[in-house]
PALO-734683 format. One line per 5 residues: number of its first residue (from 1); for each residue x, y, z of N, C-alpha, C, O. Coordinates in steps of 0.2 Angstrom, whole numbers. Each point is the difference from the previous one (the first is absolute). Last residue first. Layout:
<pts>
NUM> X,Y,Z,X,Y,Z,X,Y,Z,X,Y,Z ~ ...
</pts>
This chain:
<pts>
71> 11,-261,217,-6,6,3,2,6,-3,-4,5,1 ~ 9,-32,-12,4,6,3,-7,5,3,-6,1,-3 ~ 1,-25,0,0,2,-1,4,7,1,0,1,6 ~ 2,-27,-5,-3,6,4,2,6,-4,6,1,-1 ~ 0,-21,-9,-7,-2,1,-3,7,6,-6,1,2
66> 31,-6,-11,-6,4,-3,-6,0,0,-3,4,-3 ~ 21,-6,23,-2,-1,-5,-5,3,-4,-4,4,2 ~ 23,8,10,-10,-4,3,3,-2,-6,4,3,-4 ~ 13,10,7,1,-3,4,-6,-9,1,0,-6,2 ~ 4,22,-21,7,-6,2,-1,-3,4,2,-6,0
61> -17,25,-4,-1,-8,-4,5,-3,-1,1,-4,-5 ~ 1,21,19,-5,-2,3,0,-7,-6,0,-6,1 ~ 15,21,-5,3,-1,4,-6,-6,4,2,-5,3 ~ -8,21,-20,6,-5,1,1,-5,4,0,-6,-2 ~ -10,25,6,-7,-4,-2,5,-7,-5,-3,-5,-2
56> 16,24,15,-6,-6,4,-3,-3,-2,-1,-6,3 ~ 21,16,-16,-6,0,2,-2,-4,4,1,-6,-1 ~ 24,11,0,-5,-7,-4,-6,3,5,-1,0,6 ~ 24,17,-10,-4,-3,4,-6,-6,-5,-1,0,-6 ~ 25,11,-3,-9,0,0,-2,-4,6,2,-6,1
51> 20,8,-5,0,5,0,-6,3,-2,-1,6,0 ~ 11,-28,-5,-2,1,10,0,6,2,0,0,6 ~ 2,-6,-31,-5,-1,4,-1,0,8,-5,1,4 ~ 23,3,-21,-3,5,3,-8,-2,3,-3,4,2 ~ 26,-22,-2,-3,4,-5,-3,7,3,3,2,5
46> -1,-25,7,4,3,-3,-3,4,-6,-4,-2,-3 ~ -6,-3,29,-1,-5,-8,8,5,-6,0,6,1 ~ -1,-10,28,-3,6,-5,2,-3,-7,5,-2,-2 ~ -8,-3,32,2,-2,-10,-2,4,-4,-6,3,0 ~ 14,-3,28,-4,4,-6,1,-5,-7,5,-2,-3
41> -2,-8,28,1,3,-4,-3,3,-3,-6,-1,1 ~ 7,-14,23,0,3,-4,1,5,-5,1,5,3 ~ 6,-20,17,-2,-4,-7,-4,5,-5,-2,-3,-5 ~ 16,15,22,-4,-8,1,0,-2,-5,4,0,-4 ~ 1,20,-5,-2,0,7,-4,-6,3,-6,-1,-1
36> 22,13,-20,-3,-7,1,-2,3,8,4,4,3 ~ -1,12,-26,3,-3,8,-3,-7,2,-5,-1,-3 ~ -2,16,-17,8,-1,-3,3,-4,9,5,-3,0 ~ -24,22,1,0,-4,-4,8,-3,-3,4,3,-2 ~ -13,0,28,1,4,-8,1,-5,-4,3,-5,1
31> -17,-6,18,7,2,-2,0,4,-5,-4,0,-5 ~ -19,-4,17,5,-1,-3,7,1,-1,1,6,2 ~ -29,-1,10,8,-2,3,6,-3,-6,3,-5,3 ~ -25,23,-6,4,-8,-1,3,0,1,5,3,-2 ~ -23,15,8,6,-2,2,2,-7,-2,-2,-4,3
26> -21,20,-11,3,-3,6,6,-3,-2,0,-1,-6 ~ -10,15,-9,3,3,7,3,-5,3,6,0,1 ~ -30,-6,-15,5,6,-2,5,2,5,-2,3,5 ~ -10,-24,3,0,4,-3,4,6,-5,6,0,1 ~ -7,-29,-1,3,7,6,-3,7,-6,-1,1,-6
21> -6,-31,3,4,8,-4,0,5,6,-5,0,4 ~ 6,-27,-6,-1,4,6,3,8,-3,6,2,1 ~ -11,-29,-10,3,6,-1,-5,5,5,-6,-1,1 ~ 3,-25,-2,7,1,-1,2,9,-3,6,2,-2 ~ -28,-8,-7,2,-4,6,5,1,-1,3,1,-6
16> -18,17,2,4,-3,-5,2,-5,6,1,2,6 ~ -14,15,0,-3,-6,-1,2,-3,-4,-3,-5,-3 ~ 11,29,-3,-4,-4,6,-4,-5,-1,-5,0,-4 ~ 18,14,-11,2,-6,2,-1,-4,8,3,-4,3 ~ -8,28,-16,-3,-6,-4,3,-7,4,-2,-6,-2
11> 5,24,13,-5,1,3,-3,-6,-6,-5,-4,1 ~ 27,14,-6,1,-3,4,-8,-4,2,1,-7,0 ~ 6,28,-11,-3,-6,-2,1,-8,2,-1,-5,-4 ~ 10,31,10,-7,-1,0,-2,-7,-5,-5,1,-4 ~ 28,6,-1,-3,2,6,-9,1,-2,-3,2,-4
6> 19,-21,-8,-1,7,-2,-4,3,5,-5,-3,0 ~ 20,-19,9,-6,3,-8,-2,8,1,0,3,5 ~ 21,-23,5,-3,6,-1,-4,0,-6,1,0,-6 ~ 6,-23,22,-2,2,-7,-1,8,-1,-7,1,-1 ~ 18,-19,18,-3,6,0,1,-1,-7,5,-1,-4
1> -4,-17,18,2,-1,-5,-2,8,0,-5,1,4
</pts>
């Protein structure tokens, strides 16, 4: 699963188990929006929410138990 983040915020997810942050400008081998490529497809939520990238802090809090502080 790919989860685009605002530029320069991926370092906040280093050390989170199962997460591999890529540097700014890294190529993402993903199908075009709305198209399947093998078993990969983009999933966009309904409404306007998809136009805003999730903050790295919000994603960190969703993936890490509350006992682990966010860097």
